[in-house]
N, CA, C, O and the ligand as a Tripos MOL2 file, in Angstrom:
@<TRIPOS>MOLECULE
protein
  269   267    68     0     0
PROTEIN
NO_CHARGES

@<TRIPOS>ATOM
      1 N        -135.0050 -163.3660  -40.1030 N.3       1 MET1
      2 CA       -136.2820 -162.9080  -40.6420 C.3       1 MET1
      3 C        -137.3950 -163.8400  -40.1900 C.2       1 MET1
      4 O        -137.2350 -165.0600  -40.1510 O.2       1 MET1
      5 N        -138.5170 -163.2380  -39.8540 N.am      2 THR2
      6 CA       -139.6740 -164.0480  -39.5130 C.3       2 THR2
      7 C        -140.8610 -163.5760  -40.3430 C.2       2 THR2
      8 O        -140.9280 -162.4250  -40.7740 O.2       2 THR2
      9 N        -141.7860 -164.4910  -40.5530 N.am      3 THR3
     10 CA       -143.0140 -164.1410  -41.2460 C.3       3 THR3
     11 C        -144.1560 -164.1750  -40.2470 C.2       3 THR3
     12 O        -144.3700 -165.1740  -39.5590 O.2       3 THR3
     13 N        -144.8790 -163.0790  -40.1780 N.am      4 LEU4
     14 CA       -145.9960 -162.9530  -39.2440 C.3       4 LEU4
     15 C        -147.2770 -162.7890  -40.0380 C.2       4 LEU4
     16 O        -147.2790 -162.2080  -41.1240 O.2       4 LEU4
     17 N        -148.3640 -163.3030  -39.4910 N.am      5 THR5
     18 CA       -149.6790 -162.9410  -40.0090 C.3       5 THR5
     19 C        -150.4360 -162.3010  -38.8660 C.2       5 THR5
     20 O        -150.7110 -162.9360  -37.8480 O.2       5 THR5
     21 N        -150.7660 -161.0380  -39.0490 N.am      6 ILE6
     22 CA       -151.4290 -160.2980  -37.9790 C.3       6 ILE6
     23 C        -152.8250 -159.9140  -38.4450 C.2       6 ILE6
     24 O        -152.9950 -159.3420  -39.5210 O.2       6 ILE6
     25 N        -153.8170 -160.2300  -37.6300 N.am      7 LYS7
     26 CA       -155.2010 -159.8830  -37.9470 C.3       7 LYS7
     27 C        -155.4940 -158.4590  -37.5000 C.2       7 LYS7
     28 O        -155.2610 -158.0930  -36.3480 O.2       7 LYS7
     29 N        -156.0080 -157.6640  -38.4280 N.am      8 VAL8
     30 CA       -156.3830 -156.2810  -38.1160 C.3       8 VAL8
     31 C        -157.8430 -156.0880  -38.5700 C.2       8 VAL8
     32 O        -158.0980 -155.6790  -39.7030 O.2       8 VAL8
     33 N        -158.7930 -156.3890  -37.6710 N.am      9 PRO9
     34 CA       -160.2090 -156.4210  -38.0750 C.3       9 PRO9
     35 C        -160.7430 -155.0750  -38.5480 C.2       9 PRO9
     36 O        -161.6680 -155.0420  -39.3590 O.2       9 PRO9
     37 N        -160.1940 -153.9700  -38.0710 N.am     10 ASP10
     38 CA       -160.7400 -152.6750  -38.4940 C.3      10 ASP10
     39 C        -160.0160 -152.0810  -39.7100 C.2      10 ASP10
     40 O        -160.1410 -150.8890  -39.9930 O.2      10 ASP10
     41 N        -159.2760 -152.9050  -40.4060 N.am     11 MET11
     42 CA       -158.7210 -152.4930  -41.7030 C.3      11 MET11
     43 C        -159.8400 -152.6230  -42.7390 C.2      11 MET11
     44 O        -160.1990 -153.7280  -43.1450 O.2      11 MET11
     45 N        -160.3850 -151.4740  -43.1590 N.am     12 ALA12
     46 CA       -161.6300 -151.4960  -43.9290 C.3      12 ALA12
     47 C        -161.4620 -151.1900  -45.4130 C.2      12 ALA12
     48 O        -162.3390 -151.5320  -46.2070 O.2      12 ALA12
     49 N        -160.3730 -150.5620  -45.8050 N.am     13 CYS13
     50 CA       -160.2250 -150.1870  -47.2180 C.3      13 CYS13
     51 C        -158.7570 -150.0810  -47.5890 C.2      13 CYS13
     52 O        -157.8720 -150.3060  -46.7640 O.2      13 CYS13
     53 N        -158.5180 -149.7350  -48.8400 N.am     14 GLY14
     54 CA       -157.1480 -149.6470  -49.3270 C.3      14 GLY14
     55 C        -156.3110 -148.6200  -48.5890 C.2      14 GLY14
     56 O        -155.1060 -148.8020  -48.4210 O.2      14 GLY14
     57 N        -156.9500 -147.5310  -48.1440 N.am     15 ALA15
     58 CA       -156.2080 -146.5060  -47.4090 C.3      15 ALA15
     59 C        -155.7280 -147.0500  -46.0620 C.2      15 ALA15
     60 O        -154.6160 -146.7520  -45.6260 O.2      15 ALA15
     61 N        -156.5710 -147.8440  -45.4120 N.am     16 CYS16
     62 CA       -156.1650 -148.4910  -44.1590 C.3      16 CYS16
     63 C        -154.9700 -149.4000  -44.4250 C.2      16 CYS16
     64 O        -153.9860 -149.3850  -43.6850 O.2      16 CYS16
     65 N        -155.0710 -150.1880  -45.4900 N.am     17 ALA17
     66 CA       -153.9920 -151.1230  -45.8160 C.3      17 ALA17
     67 C        -152.6890 -150.3700  -46.0420 C.2      17 ALA17
     68 O        -151.6190 -150.8200  -45.6320 O.2      17 ALA17
     69 N        -152.7930 -149.2170  -46.7000 N.am     18 GLU18
     70 CA       -151.6080 -148.4190  -46.9770 C.3      18 GLU18
     71 C        -151.0280 -147.8290  -45.6910 C.2      18 GLU18
     72 O        -149.8130 -147.8180  -45.4920 O.2      18 GLU18
     73 N        -151.9180 -147.3380  -44.8190 N.am     19 THR19
     74 CA       -151.4720 -146.7820  -43.5370 C.3      19 THR19
     75 C        -150.7320 -147.8320  -42.7210 C.2      19 THR19
     76 O        -149.6920 -147.5580  -42.1220 O.2      19 THR19
     77 N        -151.2850 -149.0330  -42.7100 N.am     20 ILE20
     78 CA       -150.6760 -150.1250  -41.9430 C.3      20 ILE20
     79 C        -149.3370 -150.5220  -42.5540 C.2      20 ILE20
     80 O        -148.3560 -150.7500  -41.8440 O.2      20 ILE20
     81 N        -149.3140 -150.6010  -43.8830 N.am     21 THR21
     82 CA       -148.0630 -150.9400  -44.5690 C.3      21 THR21
     83 C        -146.9770 -149.9240  -44.2350 C.2      21 THR21
     84 O        -145.8370 -150.2880  -43.9460 O.2      21 THR21
     85 N        -147.3500 -148.6380  -44.2790 N.am     22 LYS22
     86 CA       -146.3670 -147.5890  -43.9830 C.3      22 LYS22
     87 C        -145.9320 -147.6330  -42.5320 C.2      22 LYS22
     88 O        -144.7650 -147.3860  -42.2260 O.2      22 LYS22
     89 N        -146.8550 -147.9470  -41.6330 N.am     23 ALA23
     90 CA       -146.5100 -148.0320  -40.2090 C.3      23 ALA23
     91 C        -145.4620 -149.1190  -39.9790 C.2      23 ALA23
     92 O        -144.5070 -148.9320  -39.2250 O.2      23 ALA23
     93 N        -145.6590 -150.2560  -40.6410 N.am     24 VAL24
     94 CA       -144.7080 -151.3610  -40.4670 C.3      24 VAL24
     95 C        -143.3780 -151.0170  -41.1230 C.2      24 VAL24
     96 O        -142.3150 -151.3070  -40.5730 O.2      24 VAL24
     97 N        -143.4380 -150.4000  -42.2960 N.am     25 GLN25
     98 CA       -142.1960 -150.0690  -42.9880 C.3      25 GLN25
     99 C        -141.4780 -148.8840  -42.3400 C.2      25 GLN25
    100 O        -140.2800 -148.6890  -42.5410 O.2      25 GLN25
    101 N        -142.2210 -148.0990  -41.5630 N.am     26 GLY26
    102 CA       -141.5710 -147.0580  -40.7790 C.3      26 GLY26
    103 C        -140.7000 -147.6540  -39.6880 C.2      26 GLY26
    104 O        -139.6790 -147.0940  -39.2880 O.2      26 GLY26
    105 N        -141.1460 -148.8150  -39.2250 N.am     27 LEU27
    106 CA       -140.4200 -149.5460  -38.1880 C.3      27 LEU27
    107 C        -139.2490 -150.3200  -38.8010 C.2      27 LEU27
    108 O        -138.1420 -150.3340  -38.2620 O.2      27 LEU27
    109 N        -139.5220 -150.9590  -39.9360 N.am     28 ASP28
    110 CA       -138.5170 -151.7620  -40.6270 C.3      28 ASP28
    111 C        -138.6520 -151.5120  -42.1310 C.2      28 ASP28
    112 O        -139.4840 -152.1300  -42.7960 O.2      28 ASP28
    113 N        -137.8300 -150.6030  -42.6630 N.am     29 PRO29
    114 CA       -137.9370 -150.2360  -44.0810 C.3      29 PRO29
    115 C        -137.7670 -151.4330  -45.0140 C.2      29 PRO29
    116 O        -138.2260 -151.3990  -46.1550 O.2      29 PRO29
    117 N        -137.1210 -152.4740  -44.5430 N.am     30 ALA30
    118 CA       -136.8840 -153.6370  -45.3870 C.3      30 ALA30
    119 C        -138.0100 -154.6650  -45.2980 C.2      30 ALA30
    120 O        -137.9660 -155.6950  -45.9700 O.2      30 ALA30
    121 N        -139.0110 -154.3900  -44.4780 N.am     31 ALA31
    122 CA       -140.0940 -155.3550  -44.2920 C.3      31 ALA31
    123 C        -140.9070 -155.5400  -45.5640 C.2      31 ALA31
    124 O        -141.1600 -154.5900  -46.3050 O.2      31 ALA31
    125 N        -141.3050 -156.7720  -45.7980 N.am     32 SER32
    126 CA       -142.2610 -157.0560  -46.8650 C.3      32 SER32
    127 C        -143.6440 -157.1360  -46.2260 C.2      32 SER32
    128 O        -143.8600 -157.9240  -45.3060 O.2      32 SER32
    129 N        -144.5760 -156.3260  -46.7110 N.am     33 VAL33
    130 CA       -145.8960 -156.2340  -46.0830 C.3      33 VAL33
    131 C        -146.9860 -156.4680  -47.1180 C.2      33 VAL33
    132 O        -147.0010 -155.8250  -48.1670 O.2      33 VAL33
    133 N        -147.8920 -157.3810  -46.8250 N.am     34 LYS34
    134 CA       -149.0430 -157.5970  -47.7010 C.3      34 LYS34
    135 C        -150.3070 -157.5110  -46.8510 C.2      34 LYS34
    136 O        -150.6410 -158.4370  -46.1120 O.2      34 LYS34
    137 N        -151.0010 -156.3820  -46.9700 N.am     35 ALA35
    138 CA       -152.2130 -156.1590  -46.1870 C.3      35 ALA35
    139 C        -153.4260 -156.4740  -47.0600 C.2      35 ALA35
    140 O        -153.6500 -155.8280  -48.0830 O.2      35 ALA35
    141 N        -154.1980 -157.4620  -46.6500 N.am     36 ASP36
    142 CA       -155.3620 -157.9020  -47.4230 C.3      36 ASP36
    143 C        -156.6440 -157.4380  -46.7420 C.2      36 ASP36
    144 O        -157.0070 -157.9230  -45.6710 O.2      36 ASP36
    145 N        -157.3220 -156.4890  -47.3850 N.am     37 VAL37
    146 CA       -158.5240 -155.8970  -46.7980 C.3      37 VAL37
    147 C        -159.6420 -156.9400  -46.6560 C.2      37 VAL37
    148 O        -160.4060 -156.9010  -45.6910 O.2      37 VAL37
    149 N        -159.7390 -157.8650  -47.6080 N.am     38 GLU38
    150 CA       -160.8200 -158.8550  -47.5900 C.3      38 GLU38
    151 C        -160.7130 -159.8080  -46.4070 C.2      38 GLU38
    152 O        -161.7130 -160.1060  -45.7540 O.2      38 GLU38
    153 N        -159.5180 -160.2790  -46.1350 N.am     39 THR39
    154 CA       -159.3400 -161.2480  -45.0450 C.3      39 THR39
    155 C        -158.9660 -160.5590  -43.7310 C.2      39 THR39
    156 O        -158.9240 -161.2050  -42.6840 O.2      39 THR39
    157 N        -158.6920 -159.2380  -43.7800 N.am     40 LYS40
    158 CA       -158.2680 -158.4680  -42.6050 C.3      40 LYS40
    159 C        -156.9500 -158.9820  -42.0380 C.2      40 LYS40
    160 O        -156.6630 -158.8180  -40.8520 O.2      40 LYS40
    161 N        -156.1620 -159.5970  -42.8920 N.am     41 ALA41
    162 CA       -154.8940 -160.1610  -42.4480 C.3      41 ALA41
    163 C        -153.7420 -159.3900  -43.0730 C.2      41 ALA41
    164 O        -153.8070 -158.9840  -44.2330 O.2      41 ALA41
    165 N        -152.6900 -159.1950  -42.2930 N.am     42 VAL42
    166 CA       -151.4880 -158.5450  -42.7910 C.3      42 VAL42
    167 C        -150.3450 -159.5480  -42.6920 C.2      42 VAL42
    168 O        -149.9630 -159.9660  -41.5990 O.2      42 VAL42
    169 N        -149.8120 -159.9230  -43.8330 N.am     43 ASP43
    170 CA       -148.6550 -160.8230  -43.8690 C.3      43 ASP43
    171 C        -147.3980 -159.9770  -43.9240 C.2      43 ASP43
    172 O        -147.2450 -159.1270  -44.8010 O.2      43 ASP43
    173 N        -146.5060 -160.2160  -42.9880 N.am     44 ILE44
    174 CA       -145.3130 -159.3850  -42.8540 C.3      44 ILE44
    175 C        -144.0830 -160.2790  -42.7360 C.2      44 ILE44
    176 O        -144.0530 -161.2150  -41.9370 O.2      44 ILE44
    177 N        -143.0790 -159.9770  -43.5370 N.am     45 THR45
    178 CA       -141.7820 -160.6180  -43.3630 C.3      45 THR45
    179 C        -140.8160 -159.5470  -42.8930 C.2      45 THR45
    180 O        -140.5980 -158.5450  -43.5750 O.2      45 THR45
    181 N        -140.2360 -159.7680  -41.7130 N.am     46 THR46
    182 CA       -139.4440 -158.7170  -41.0880 C.3      46 THR46
    183 C        -138.4210 -159.3110  -40.1270 C.2      46 THR46
    184 O        -138.5450 -160.4540  -39.6850 O.2      46 THR46
    185 N        -137.4150 -158.5120  -39.8170 N.am     47 SER47
    186 CA       -136.4570 -158.9270  -38.8030 C.3      47 SER47
    187 C        -136.8180 -158.3420  -37.4320 C.2      47 SER47
    188 O        -136.1670 -158.6350  -36.4300 O.2      47 SER47
    189 N        -137.8640 -157.5140  -37.4060 N.am     48 VAL48
    190 CA       -138.3210 -156.9120  -36.1460 C.3      48 VAL48
    191 C        -139.2640 -157.8860  -35.4410 C.2      48 VAL48
    192 O        -139.9940 -158.6260  -36.1000 O.2      48 VAL48
    193 N        -139.2530 -157.8900  -34.1220 N.am     49 ASN49
    194 CA       -140.0910 -158.8690  -33.4230 C.3      49 ASN49
    195 C        -141.5780 -158.5280  -33.4740 C.2      49 ASN49
    196 O        -141.9620 -157.3730  -33.6600 O.2      49 ASN49
    197 N        -142.3930 -159.5460  -33.3050 N.am     50 ALA50
    198 CA       -143.8440 -159.4410  -33.4980 C.3      50 ALA50
    199 C        -144.4750 -158.3680  -32.6090 C.2      50 ALA50
    200 O        -145.3600 -157.6340  -33.0490 O.2      50 ALA50
    201 N        -144.0220 -158.2800  -31.3670 N.am     51 ASP51
    202 CA       -144.6210 -157.2990  -30.4550 C.3      51 ASP51
    203 C        -144.3920 -155.8720  -30.9480 C.2      51 ASP51
    204 O        -145.2860 -155.0310  -30.8560 O.2      51 ASP51
    205 N        -143.2070 -155.6020  -31.4660 N.am     52 ALA52
    206 CA       -142.9030 -154.2570  -31.9700 C.3      52 ALA52
    207 C        -143.7530 -153.9450  -33.1970 C.2      52 ALA52
    208 O        -144.2210 -152.8180  -33.3620 O.2      52 ALA52
    209 N        -143.9520 -154.9340  -34.0510 N.am     53 VAL53
    210 CA       -144.7890 -154.7430  -35.2430 C.3      53 VAL53
    211 C        -146.2280 -154.4470  -34.8330 C.2      53 VAL53
    212 O        -146.8610 -153.5370  -35.3680 O.2      53 VAL53
    213 N        -146.7360 -155.2260  -33.8800 N.am     54 LYS54
    214 CA       -148.1120 -155.0140  -33.4110 C.3      54 LYS54
    215 C        -148.2690 -153.6330  -32.7920 C.2      54 LYS54
    216 O        -149.2890 -152.9680  -32.9700 O.2      54 LYS54
    217 N        -147.2390 -153.2140  -32.0590 N.am     55 GLU55
    218 CA       -147.2790 -151.9000  -31.4290 C.3      55 GLU55
    219 C        -147.3270 -150.7950  -32.4910 C.2      55 GLU55
    220 O        -148.0590 -149.8160  -32.3450 O.2      55 GLU55
    221 N        -146.5450 -150.9620  -33.5510 N.am     56 ALA56
    222 CA       -146.5300 -149.9570  -34.6290 C.3      56 ALA56
    223 C        -147.9010 -149.8580  -35.2950 C.2      56 ALA56
    224 O        -148.3650 -148.7640  -35.6180 O.2      56 ALA56
    225 N        -148.5420 -151.0020  -35.4960 N.am     57 ILE57
    226 CA       -149.8770 -151.0000  -36.1140 C.3      57 ILE57
    227 C        -150.8920 -150.3670  -35.1630 C.2      57 ILE57
    228 O        -151.7580 -149.6040  -35.5920 O.2      57 ILE57
    229 N        -150.7830 -150.6830  -33.8770 N.am     58 ALA58
    230 CA       -151.6840 -150.0980  -32.8810 C.3      58 ALA58
    231 C        -151.5110 -148.5840  -32.8150 C.2      58 ALA58
    232 O        -152.4840 -147.8420  -32.6800 O.2      58 ALA58
    233 N        -150.2590 -148.1350  -32.9130 N.am     59 LYS59
    234 CA       -149.9700 -146.6980  -32.8670 C.3      59 LYS59
    235 C        -150.5400 -145.9760  -34.0840 C.2      59 LYS59
    236 O        -150.8560 -144.7880  -34.0180 O.2      59 LYS59
    237 N        -150.6680 -146.7020  -35.1940 N.am     60 ALA60
    238 CA       -151.2610 -146.1220  -36.4010 C.3      60 ALA60
    239 C        -152.7780 -146.0120  -36.2560 C.2      60 ALA60
    240 O        -153.4430 -145.4290  -37.1130 O.2      60 ALA60
    241 N        -153.3260 -146.5710  -35.1760 N.am     61 GLY61
    242 CA       -154.7430 -146.3970  -34.8910 C.3      61 GLY61
    243 C        -155.6150 -147.6190  -35.1270 C.2      61 GLY61
    244 O        -156.8400 -147.5130  -35.1820 O.2      61 GLY61
    245 N        -154.9780 -148.7900  -35.2660 N.am     62 TYR62
    246 CA       -155.7420 -149.9990  -35.5460 C.3      62 TYR62
    247 C        -155.6630 -150.9860  -34.3900 C.2      62 TYR62
    248 O        -154.6570 -151.0800  -33.6870 O.2      62 TYR62
    249 N        -156.7530 -151.7160  -34.2190 N.am     63 THR63
    250 CA       -156.7770 -152.7610  -33.2040 C.3      63 THR63
    251 C        -156.1680 -154.0320  -33.7930 C.2      63 THR63
    252 O        -156.5230 -154.4640  -34.8900 O.2      63 THR63
    253 N        -155.2580 -154.6060  -33.0470 N.am     64 VAL64
    254 CA       -154.5510 -155.7980  -33.5130 C.3      64 VAL64
    255 C        -155.0350 -157.0090  -32.7280 C.2      64 VAL64
    256 O        -155.0680 -156.9960  -31.4980 O.2      64 VAL64
    257 N        -155.4100 -158.0530  -33.4580 N.am     65 ASN65
    258 CA       -155.7520 -159.3170  -32.8000 C.3      65 ASN65
    259 C        -154.5230 -160.2080  -32.7420 C.2      65 ASN65
    260 O        -153.6750 -160.1620  -33.6330 O.2      65 ASN65
    261 N        -154.4260 -161.0090  -31.7050 N.am     66 PRO66
    262 CA       -153.2340 -161.8420  -31.5390 C.3      66 PRO66
    263 C        -153.0050 -162.7630  -32.7380 C.2      66 PRO66
    264 O        -151.8540 -162.9780  -33.1200 O.2      66 PRO66
    265 N        -154.0590 -163.3120  -33.3440 N.am     67 ARG67
    266 CA       -153.8310 -164.1910  -34.4730 C.3      67 ARG67
    267 C        -155.0990 -164.4220  -35.2770 C.2      67 ARG67
    268 O        -155.0760 -165.1470  -36.2720 O.2      67 ARG67
    269 CU       -159.7490 -147.4930  -44.6690 Cu       68 CU68
@<TRIPOS>BOND
     1     1     2 1
     2     2     3 1
     3     3     4 2
     4     3     5 am
     5     5     6 1
     6     6     7 1
     7     7     8 2
     8     7     9 am
     9     9    10 1
    10    10    11 1
    11    11    12 2
    12    11    13 am
    13    13    14 1
    14    14    15 1
    15    15    16 2
    16    15    17 am
    17    17    18 1
    18    18    19 1
    19    19    20 2
    20    19    21 am
    21    21    22 1
    22    22    23 1
    23    23    24 2
    24    23    25 am
    25    25    26 1
    26    26    27 1
    27    27    28 2
    28    27    29 am
    29    29    30 1
    30    30    31 1
    31    31    32 2
    32    31    33 am
    33    33    34 1
    34    34    35 1
    35    35    36 2
    36    35    37 am
    37    37    38 1
    38    38    39 1
    39    39    40 2
    40    39    41 am
    41    41    42 1
    42    42    43 1
    43    43    44 2
    44    43    45 am
    45    45    46 1
    46    46    47 1
    47    47    48 2
    48    47    49 am
    49    49    50 1
    50    50    51 1
    51    51    52 2
    52    51    53 am
    53    53    54 1
    54    54    55 1
    55    55    56 2
    56    55    57 am
    57    57    58 1
    58    58    59 1
    59    59    60 2
    60    59    61 am
    61    61    62 1
    62    62    63 1
    63    63    64 2
    64    63    65 am
    65    65    66 1
    66    66    67 1
    67    67    68 2
    68    67    69 am
    69    69    70 1
    70    70    71 1
    71    71    72 2
    72    71    73 am
    73    73    74 1
    74    74    75 1
    75    75    76 2
    76    75    77 am
    77    77    78 1
    78    78    79 1
    79    79    80 2
    80    79    81 am
    81    81    82 1
    82    82    83 1
    83    83    84 2
    84    83    85 am
    85    85    86 1
    86    86    87 1
    87    87    88 2
    88    87    89 am
    89    89    90 1
    90    90    91 1
    91    91    92 2
    92    91    93 am
    93    93    94 1
    94    94    95 1
    95    95    96 2
    96    95    97 am
    97    97    98 1
    98    98    99 1
    99    99   100 2
   100    99   101 am
   101   101   102 1
   102   102   103 1
   103   103   104 2
   104   103   105 am
   105   105   106 1
   106   106   107 1
   107   107   108 2
   108   107   109 am
   109   109   110 1
   110   110   111 1
   111   111   112 2
   112   111   113 am
   113   113   114 1
   114   114   115 1
   115   115   116 2
   116   115   117 am
   117   117   118 1
   118   118   119 1
   119   119   120 2
   120   119   121 am
   121   121   122 1
   122   122   123 1
   123   123   124 2
   124   123   125 am
   125   125   126 1
   126   126   127 1
   127   127   128 2
   128   127   129 am
   129   129   130 1
   130   130   131 1
   131   131   132 2
   132   131   133 am
   133   133   134 1
   134   134   135 1
   135   135   136 2
   136   135   137 am
   137   137   138 1
   138   138   139 1
   139   139   140 2
   140   139   141 am
   141   141   142 1
   142   142   143 1
   143   143   144 2
   144   143   145 am
   145   145   146 1
   146   146   147 1
   147   147   148 2
   148   147   149 am
   149   149   150 1
   150   150   151 1
   151   151   152 2
   152   151   153 am
   153   153   154 1
   154   154   155 1
   155   155   156 2
   156   155   157 am
   157   157   158 1
   158   158   159 1
   159   159   160 2
   160   159   161 am
   161   161   162 1
   162   162   163 1
   163   163   164 2
   164   163   165 am
   165   165   166 1
   166   166   167 1
   167   167   168 2
   168   167   169 am
   169   169   170 1
   170   170   171 1
   171   171   172 2
   172   171   173 am
   173   173   174 1
   174   174   175 1
   175   175   176 2
   176   175   177 am
   177   177   178 1
   178   178   179 1
   179   179   180 2
   180   179   181 am
   181   181   182 1
   182   182   183 1
   183   183   184 2
   184   183   185 am
   185   185   186 1
   186   186   187 1
   187   187   188 2
   188   187   189 am
   189   189   190 1
   190   190   191 1
   191   191   192 2
   192   191   193 am
   193   193   194 1
   194   194   195 1
   195   195   196 2
   196   195   197 am
   197   197   198 1
   198   198   199 1
   199   199   200 2
   200   199   201 am
   201   201   202 1
   202   202   203 1
   203   203   204 2
   204   203   205 am
   205   205   206 1
   206   206   207 1
   207   207   208 2
   208   207   209 am
   209   209   210 1
   210   210   211 1
   211   211   212 2
   212   211   213 am
   213   213   214 1
   214   214   215 1
   215   215   216 2
   216   215   217 am
   217   217   218 1
   218   218   219 1
   219   219   220 2
   220   219   221 am
   221   221   222 1
   222   222   223 1
   223   223   224 2
   224   223   225 am
   225   225   226 1
   226   226   227 1
   227   227   228 2
   228   227   229 am
   229   229   230 1
   230   230   231 1
   231   231   232 2
   232   231   233 am
   233   233   234 1
   234   234   235 1
   235   235   236 2
   236   235   237 am
   237   237   238 1
   238   238   239 1
   239   239   240 2
   240   239   241 am
   241   241   242 1
   242   242   243 1
   243   243   244 2
   244   243   245 am
   245   245   246 1
   246   246   247 1
   247   247   248 2
   248   247   249 am
   249   249   250 1
   250   250   251 1
   251   251   252 2
   252   251   253 am
   253   253   254 1
   254   254   255 1
   255   255   256 2
   256   255   257 am
   257   257   258 1
   258   258   259 1
   259   259   260 2
   260   259   261 am
   261   261   262 1
   262   262   263 1
   263   263   264 2
   264   263   265 am
   265   265   266 1
   266   266   267 1
   267   267   268 2
@<TRIPOS>SUBSTRUCTURE
     1 MET1         2 RESIDUE 1 A MET
     2 THR2         6 RESIDUE 1 A THR
     3 THR3        10 RESIDUE 1 A THR
     4 LEU4        14 RESIDUE 1 A LEU
     5 THR5        18 RESIDUE 1 A THR
     6 ILE6        22 RESIDUE 1 A ILE
     7 LYS7        26 RESIDUE 1 A LYS
     8 VAL8        30 RESIDUE 1 A VAL
     9 PRO9        34 RESIDUE 1 A PRO
    10 ASP10       38 RESIDUE 1 A ASP
    11 MET11       42 RESIDUE 1 A MET
    12 ALA12       46 RESIDUE 1 A ALA
    13 CYS13       50 RESIDUE 1 A CYS
    14 GLY14       54 RESIDUE 1 A GLY
    15 ALA15       58 RESIDUE 1 A ALA
    16 CYS16       62 RESIDUE 1 A CYS
    17 ALA17       66 RESIDUE 1 A ALA
    18 GLU18       70 RESIDUE 1 A GLU
    19 THR19       74 RESIDUE 1 A THR
    20 ILE20       78 RESIDUE 1 A ILE
    21 THR21       82 RESIDUE 1 A THR
    22 LYS22       86 RESIDUE 1 A LYS
    23 ALA23       90 RESIDUE 1 A ALA
    24 VAL24       94 RESIDUE 1 A VAL
    25 GLN25       98 RESIDUE 1 A GLN
    26 GLY26      102 RESIDUE 1 A GLY
    27 LEU27      106 RESIDUE 1 A LEU
    28 ASP28      110 RESIDUE 1 A ASP
    29 PRO29      114 RESIDUE 1 A PRO
    30 ALA30      118 RESIDUE 1 A ALA
    31 ALA31      122 RESIDUE 1 A ALA
    32 SER32      126 RESIDUE 1 A SER
    33 VAL33      130 RESIDUE 1 A VAL
    34 LYS34      134 RESIDUE 1 A LYS
    35 ALA35      138 RESIDUE 1 A ALA
    36 ASP36      142 RESIDUE 1 A ASP
    37 VAL37      146 RESIDUE 1 A VAL
    38 GLU38      150 RESIDUE 1 A GLU
    39 THR39      154 RESIDUE 1 A THR
    40 LYS40      158 RESIDUE 1 A LYS
    41 ALA41      162 RESIDUE 1 A ALA
    42 VAL42      166 RESIDUE 1 A VAL
    43 ASP43      170 RESIDUE 1 A ASP
    44 ILE44      174 RESIDUE 1 A ILE
    45 THR45      178 RESIDUE 1 A THR
    46 THR46      182 RESIDUE 1 A THR
    47 SER47      186 RESIDUE 1 A SER
    48 VAL48      190 RESIDUE 1 A VAL
    49 ASN49      194 RESIDUE 1 A ASN
    50 ALA50      198 RESIDUE 1 A ALA
    51 ASP51      202 RESIDUE 1 A ASP
    52 ALA52      206 RESIDUE 1 A ALA
    53 VAL53      210 RESIDUE 1 A VAL
    54 LYS54      214 RESIDUE 1 A LYS
    55 GLU55      218 RESIDUE 1 A GLU
    56 ALA56      222 RESIDUE 1 A ALA
    57 ILE57      226 RESIDUE 1 A ILE
    58 ALA58      230 RESIDUE 1 A ALA
    59 LYS59      234 RESIDUE 1 A LYS
    60 ALA60      238 RESIDUE 1 A ALA
    61 GLY61      242 RESIDUE 1 A GLY
    62 TYR62      246 RESIDUE 1 A TYR
    63 THR63      250 RESIDUE 1 A THR
    64 VAL64      254 RESIDUE 1 A VAL
    65 ASN65      258 RESIDUE 1 A ASN
    66 PRO66      262 RESIDUE 1 A PRO
    67 ARG67      266 RESIDUE 1 A ARG
    68 CU68       269 GROUP 0 **** ****
């Protein structure tokens, strides 16, 4: 398991946070996801690698910053 913090600057509201959470959990149902709209940061604990997580968030329609 690894813990990632991924910056998603265009996460603007609770619905965005939910979409992102579902995108990550669609990839890894066991992932722990905490999407914070105020800081635009998504804290994720997962066994899936960071690139795959970023890709899932990008596919959900959000721009992902490296860190
Ligand atoms: Cu939103």
